[in-house]
C-alpha positions as CSV (number, residue, x, y, z in Angstrom):
1,M,110.2,64.9,113.6
2,A,110.5,68.7,113.7
3,D,110.1,69.1,110.3
4,Y,107.0,67.0,110.2
5,V,105.7,69.2,113.1
6,L,106.3,72.4,111.3
7,T,104.7,71.1,108.1
8,Q,101.6,70.0,110.0
9,K,101.3,73.3,111.8
10,R,102.4,75.5,108.8
11,R,98.9,76.7,108.2
12,L,98.1,77.6,111.8
13,F,101.5,79.5,112.0
14,I,101.0,81.5,109.0
15,R,97.5,82.6,110.1
16,S,98.5,83.2,113.8
17,V,102.1,84.7,114.1
18,G,102.5,88.3,114.7
19,H,105.1,90.7,113.0
20,S,107.2,91.1,116.3
21,T,107.5,87.4,116.7
22,I,108.7,86.9,113.1
23,N,111.3,89.5,113.7
24,A,112.6,87.9,116.6
25,L,112.7,84.6,114.9
26,L,114.7,86.1,112.0
27,D,117.1,87.8,114.5
28,G,117.6,84.3,116.3
29,L,117.9,82.3,113.2
30,L,120.5,84.8,111.6
31,E,122.6,85.0,114.9
32,D,122.8,81.0,114.9
33,Q,123.6,81.0,111.1
34,V,120.4,79.0,110.3
35,I,119.5,81.6,107.7
36,S,121.8,84.0,105.8
37,Q,121.4,87.7,105.6
38,E,120.1,87.3,102.3
39,E,117.6,85.1,103.2
40,M,116.5,87.3,106.1
41,C,116.3,90.3,103.9
42,K,114.2,88.1,101.5
43,V,111.5,87.3,103.9
44,K,111.6,91.0,105.5
45,D,111.7,93.2,102.1
46,E,110.1,91.0,99.6
47,N,106.9,90.4,101.3
48,N,104.2,93.0,102.2
49,T,102.0,91.2,104.6
50,V,102.8,89.2,107.9
51,M,101.2,86.1,106.4
52,D,103.4,86.3,103.4
53,K,106.4,86.8,105.5
54,A,105.3,84.0,107.7
55,R,104.8,81.8,104.7
56,V,108.2,82.3,103.3
57,L,109.9,82.0,106.7
58,I,108.5,78.5,107.6
59,D,108.9,77.3,104.0
60,L,112.4,78.3,104.0
61,I,113.1,76.7,107.5
62,I,111.3,73.5,106.6
63,G,113.3,73.3,103.5
64,K,116.6,73.4,105.4
65,G,115.8,70.2,107.3
66,Q,115.5,68.7,110.8
67,H,118.0,70.8,112.6
68,A,116.9,74.0,111.3
69,C,113.3,73.1,112.1
70,Q,114.4,72.4,115.7
71,V,116.1,75.7,116.1
72,F,113.0,77.4,114.8
73,I,110.8,75.6,117.2
74,D,113.1,76.5,120.0
75,Y,113.1,80.1,119.3
76,L,109.4,80.2,118.9
77,L,108.9,78.5,122.2
78,A,110.9,81.2,123.7
79,E,109.6,84.2,121.9
80,D,105.8,83.5,121.6
81,P,104.7,80.9,124.3
82,Q,101.1,81.7,123.6
83,L,101.5,80.7,119.9
84,S,103.6,77.7,120.8
85,L,100.8,76.4,123.0
86,K,98.2,77.0,120.4
87,M,100.6,74.9,118.0
88,E,101.1,72.3,120.5
89,L,104.9,72.6,120.3
90,K,107.1,71.0,123.0
């Protein structure tokens, strides 16, 4: 279900997320070993704009399946309640 939700809200996330939220998500996901150091660096260093970083990050998480998507949603709820509300996450 979480992967479906993120897929449906992908465009809204990409257009709405801020740089500081992306960094907080990356830190939490790395700490919980949902992503590797290499994946974090790929998102941060290989993309110039916030939208590009957001696109790579959400696609990476969706590709990792249900558990990763739920962890991502949980961090997003904690880090950016306003965006979470806009995305209608629970």
